[in-house]
Steps between C-alpha positions, in 0.01 A plus 500: 500500500437701176323324210710409196531775248443786757812697429401797728465270798852367471714796384587592856606152606866420570694253276478241775131539530449495116700171486276346762194586286662334199600200696148461637357540150328838568679696238560361152498828299803706344721666754551843326437787755523267808731570798616837371850575589599132489680322220330220298670217317468240227543129590684231307547153645721225329671183584850526645654355177354784314573782763849590383386563137213712636745701730722544205198630284412746758867636511489521113156667497473734787241739342221232493649281782636714780589256770383575855499169691593132453398217738708206611401175318174360651427825704185697414602790731645818341710578802623840365186629330249397751613271801235265610301515168422188303531511127284191456187680620564876547419615139156540353549260213772284340567360155653151441700454166617148401683441173433860373123489556287649757357199687282677753431818709472421865457693825772322691782275404561291822406179331752577226784580720802292499819483709724607209297818419683819494286826496602839351351834578538767220425867512158620379399832343202522748772617733559838319125573446466694828791721389318565172171589674688740734657669189153553358516238246217261417510135582190397295455138603491615877247777412284242318523222743659275228805278451796665320542438133800294389629402156740254356756707281740427218794581724712192585640430848861401524496117532640311790538118474181369356308814580400736222215704386343835455471799738151567645415861574236679706338800357371817660354795299633839603410842373760629241620774728543257780736256314840656615380507857390128477843407378674680778271378773509131409869508403573549880374132550741272320415209721140543383582507135599860493442734199299388212641286229293670223269811448244549233431265195428155626566355167867592538537232758255235335181582662208491253212628706508661838125404546592137522767452754657149541467525878275714715212734400454723198607850580301825480708767318381859479558738218843677523648204701811307384544132580820432713647155530696357801677175512277249690555219737255279300803444255596172663143368414556589137848337523331175652295484192752572244777293645252208600626500862421165658358673827453849610255641762429872497257757628200570272553822320410796710465281809821576682676425817484798741844525684578670825757713320436869439449657155777740587730198582496444124576869403839603375629841631 
């Protein structure tokens, strides 16, 4: 098996083989650039009593929370996105939020699992990064072997029940002349956040310093590049903090669930 952190050794693996590595603990790194051609997803797990509010939250906030799959209560198998997979073990890292606070980051959630848990998979912008690369656009965090940069903004989600909070965005710097192409390319993937929410001045959406992201790694921005901001599936984690959610389990930012669905399954037109 390839050693943890050896991206080149795992890039050609199928989603199923990647999930086996994660299940066995041999891959604990971010998943950007893995399984090219296959869609990746954010994970949110809540008790059944909170599942309707979260489902409604996704319906009201489709940009940060595009819904892909929902499990039956107690089931850890995403039967649509990856039949046979186990959401308790098949991601590199997870986060456990209790009463609005990050309690721990773990490598599996089997011991936390309850028969009333409902799991949600949400679209991820890693899904359209292959299309960006094919269009000649840079995806800097893949180039640098780092995690994507993610920021909490001043943009508010539409509330649903007890759930409320800010939109989180991911940022990718793009040469000024490539901005229109990036908007068009990513806009074809509405189930993976689609076109950017904002382009340019980060202060306009409440981001003070691009060098200090709230999640992920600091970005490298070259002269002549413009920051572009896409809605991000880490938004529920910011909501868990703001709304002081009793219990929510998620992926660790950038450590996604790799589905069996094709990127192009997420493309419109």
